[in-house]
Steps between C-alpha positions, in 0.01 A plus 500: 500500500479828310812675383457867412768623265692801618644718222842604627705771333847414388668659808244380757631281774330255729679536835557183703407576857681332790183305593460375138869406480481306824196316372681395180825410680312293762303326228815399308678389821206296634420324175839472325761559771636795301633783713421839355458718809812710420413539131217752480650688201534176301146389580364839399702506177406154387124522565409858427465483119304170524260653751454807276429284193257284695304804611539457875487826688773398753709207619233401754242454225741282311568285807125465548484364148790260570334362811148471346603357159415129533669427166840593644585722199572814697697319763712344221560851356603626844753222532628545146569868564656462839736208442838547335594240244859570392683198363708398207663189343827382660429696821717362785624229264717346773173351641435314173861372490465365853163350414648319197835391660381406849124481541404316180763220534370440859143491370583279206631245743230543760211483259647234260210270563205744483657750260272767644654843574303762685641846439317819600577860393295702751553850349473427128444860391504535118643147452873541455590311818280188452602476135863519607439211745332299221790562265752387763292182552488438130881547475574271793272210409556523120362195322383351831261792559194324353534227763475753782216723617699831517211747480557819696220653706517881462276726713453876560231712654487737201268399220654759274851353504367139484322595179834622358673188624250268334533688170880453525585786265827688558707757313836429343651729764346293780660186355845643429670340806368156432744245350452473123404134512217577739373783277505272200347201670239656730384816317347564163527842331176681434415710192720810492791332672501719817306257711525138586254246648573205723452174307193288571736222620639721778166656582361153576773462766369788709166508675396858586250569778389794710585445866521712814787398731282595801256219416550144618730313268288252297763246402405138520861390484807674652724708271866418418609853428340842555620816330360795706729777377460874554151486648570504874639854482132601498425324830565605858693258724202315658346444152831389361547241781144375443562450125841338554349255745226410253760445229705284736196290583418463131845372408623138489785421744817615326306738282639839396385866532648780284431859601628825343868579544410830673260324742584345835355255746560532873768236572384468857140416427486336158450121500701476181857390471697786338700368196615846391344843498160478323510115475340289777423136562260304711687245702482146360467328837 
């Protein structure tokens, strides 16, 4: 497909028409479950410069490229621009405390024979959350860790943030809330002293993959714990119920689900047992 470069002046704007906006919002909803129909200004602001640089004459021409690009590159760019990936170390730390004090002792007993833990972080973003989970696991199991399979599966739809996560490079500012012993043990300073990289030992404990929550879950074995925090705020109620049911079906009996502390599940319709706000459990029976 030919792309003719358009030479825009500095002040030139490409206006997002209502029809083009609806096409983009429908595309993101249908393929990724992400609800953008009330966010025209955000969609326009995040895509306009990329469309200018790419030489497309309007948003429709860009969407034609997205839909006709068999390599998936332009679709990945669309997703990268339109998904928000705000996270940080120690976010909602009460979840990690509950995970360490309640969930892991239960799992240690339950899986004492197989020593196989299946933990999934379904909105990995730039890596802070799955690395936090891996650090908690390392702390809990200590010298026993090598006897257990404690690898964390970490997925996201954005290739951009997954690339950052796999690199595992963070600024000193990003690490400032971490306990000193974690900083010393799990991060190595890079030249210049303003950045740190996750150690190879910790990196090996996290398996990063691109995954769309709208797709069928591909797990061969059921999960013990799922962290799906601060992602359902982008879904409408029917999509949220659909995802929650899929998570429920993918969990072992007694398995746990953690969602963001500002998120809610409908108490009347969720199959989960509510442990406390934002922490849920699949019934053991």
